[in-house]
N, C-alpha and C positions, 0 to 999 in steps of 0.2 A: 504494500500500500504506500503510495507516494502522494502526500497532500501538502498544500500550502493554504492554511486558513487565514483569511484576511477580513478586515472590517474595522470600523470606527470603534474606539474605546467604548465600553459599556454595551456593545452589541452582542457579546456573548461568545467570543472566539475561545477564550480559555475554558469557559464552562463546557462548550462543545468538545474541545480537545479532551478534557477529562472524561466526558461521556463516551467518546469514541474509544479511548483507551480501555475502558471497562467492557464496552460492547465487543471490541476486537478479541479480548481475552476470552469472553464467554461464548462467542459465536464462531471464532476462527482459531482459537488456541494461540493467537498471536499476542505478543507482549510489546506494547508501545509505551513502556514506562519512560522512555527518553523522548517523548514528544517535545521537540525543541521549541521552548517558549521562554528563553532566558537571554541574558546579555543584551538587553535593550534599554535604552534611556527612556524614562528617568529611573527605572527600577532594574538594577542588575540582579536578577533573581537567581543567585547561586548561594549555596550554603557557605561557601568559602569566603564570601565577601561580607564584611561587617558593615554596620550602619555608618560607622566613621569613614570606611573606605568608599562606600557608595557616595557619601557627601563630597569626598575629595574628587571622585571621578566627575561629578557634576560641575566642579569648579575648573576643570580643564578648559583650555582654549578650544574654539571650534575646530581648529586643524587637528588637535590631538584627539578630540572626540571622534572626528571623522576617521582618523587612522585606526582607532581601536575598533569601531563598528565595521569598517571595511574588512579588517582582519577577521572579525567574527563571521561576517557574511561569507567570505571566501572559505573559512574553515568548514562551514556547514554545507559546502559543495564539494568536499573532499571525496574522491572516488570510493574510498572505503565505506562511506555512508551508503553509496548507491550499489555497493556489492551486497548490502543487506536486503532482506525481503521488504523491509519497511523503512521509509525515511519521511517523517512528518514534521512540519514546522508551522508555527504561528507567526504571521506577519512577514518575516524574512525581508527580502529587498523591497517588496512592494510597500510595506509599512515604513521603511526608511525613506522611500520616495515621497511619502505624504508628510511624515512628521519632522524629518531632519531639517528641511528648509524652513518650515513653519516655526519650530520651537528651539532648534539647536544651532542655528546659524551656519549650517553647512549643507551641501548637497543640492543647492539650487542651480538653475541653468547658468553656466559660465562661472560659477563660484567654486569654493573649496569642495573638492570631491564631488563634482557634478554627478548626481545619482542617475540622471537620464543616460549618461554615457556608460557608467559602470553597470547599470542594470541591464542594458542590452547585452553586454558581455556575459553577465550572469545567466540570463535567459538562454543564450546559446549553449552554455555549459550544461544547464539543467536539461535542456532538450536532448543533448548528446548523451549525458550520463543517466538521466532518469526519464526516458520516454514513457508516456502514460501518466505523468504527473498531473494531478487534478487541483485546480485552484477553486477553493470554496469561499464564496463571498457572502458574508453575513451582513444584513442590513436591518435597519429599523427606522421609524419616523423620528424627526428631530424632537418631537414632544416626548417620545418614549425615552430617548437618550437622556434628555434633561431630567425627566422624572427619576430615572435610575441614578443619575449623578447625585441628585439631592437625597434620595432614599438610602443609598449605600455608596458614599464617596470612597474612591480608592485612596489608599495612604499616600501614594506618589502618583496621582493621576496626572496625565499630561494634557488632556483635553480641556479647553476653555469654553465656557458657555457661548461666547460670541462666535466661536469657530465651528460649532456643530454642523451647520449646513455645509460649510466649505469642506470640512473633513469628509462628511458623507459623500459629497460630490466627487472629491478626489479619489476616494476608494472605488467609487462606481466607474470613474474614468479609467483607472488602471485595470479594473476587472474587464471592462469592455474592450480594452486594447489587447488583452492577453488571449487572443484568439488561437494562438498556436498551442495552448495547453487544453486539456479537458477542463470544462468549467461547469459550475453549478452555483445557483444562488438560493439563499435561505433567508426569509423575512422573519425576524424574531419579535416583531412588534407585539403580536398577541399570542405568541407561542410559548408554552412552558418548555423548559430544557429538554424533557423527554420527548415532547412533540417535535422539537427541532431535530433531535437525534433520529427519530423515526423517519422524518422527511429526508434527512441526509442519507439514510440507508436506502430508501426508495430511489433517490436520484443518483446514487452511486452505481446502481445496477449496470449501466452500460460501460462503466469505467474500471471495474475490477480488473486487476492484472491476472494473468494465468495462474500465478501462485496464489493470489487471493481466492480465486474460484476453487482451486484445488483444496485449499484449507477450509473454505466454507463447506464444501461437499464432504470432505473427510470428517470434519468436526460433527456434522449432522449425523453421519453414519455411526460415529463413535458414541454420540449422545443417545 
C-alpha cells in the first residue's frame, strides 16, 4: 500500500492514518505502524526531540528550516522504503508546498528552496520508485474547520483563522494537479472517522496493489 494523505489542518488526515493502520492490520495482516507523519513544522513529532529542542528548531532561519525539511523529504523517498510492501505518508511534499511559503518563509516561487521546483523532482522519483501511489485528499467546509479549531485546538497548530479558505484552496489545487498519481477525495464535513474510513476502503478498491489484493484475499481465507 502506497499512500500520501493530504489536507488542511483539522480535516482529519492523522485521524484517518491511525484508522487505516488498524484496518490494515485487521483486514490485511499488514503493519503500518510507521505511517510517516513526523518531522514537520511546527511540531517535530518524534520521541527523541524534547520540547526545548523543538522550540530551538522553530527559531532557525528560513534557509536552515528549508534545508532540514528538504533532507527529511528526500529521506522519505529512499529506495529502501519502496522495497517494502507499504510506504504511507501524511502531507509529505504537497503539505510543504502549501505551508512553507505561507508560514515558514521559504519554498515560494523564486525564493529559498522553491518547492515548485523540488516537488516536480520528487514526483518523478515517486512515480519511478512507487508506481501505484495513491494521493488521498481530505477536505471539509471552512465552517467545519473553524469549528474544530475552536473545539479542540492543536498544541502547535499552524493554521490561522484568516487563512482557512486559502489553505483549503491550495490543497485542492495541488490535488487537482496530481493527475499522474491514483487519486481519491474524502469530505469529512459531516462524516464520523469510521465513516471516512469506510469510504476510503470503498474508493481504494481500484487502486490496491497486487500485494494488497493478495493479502486481502489470504487474510479473509485465514479468518
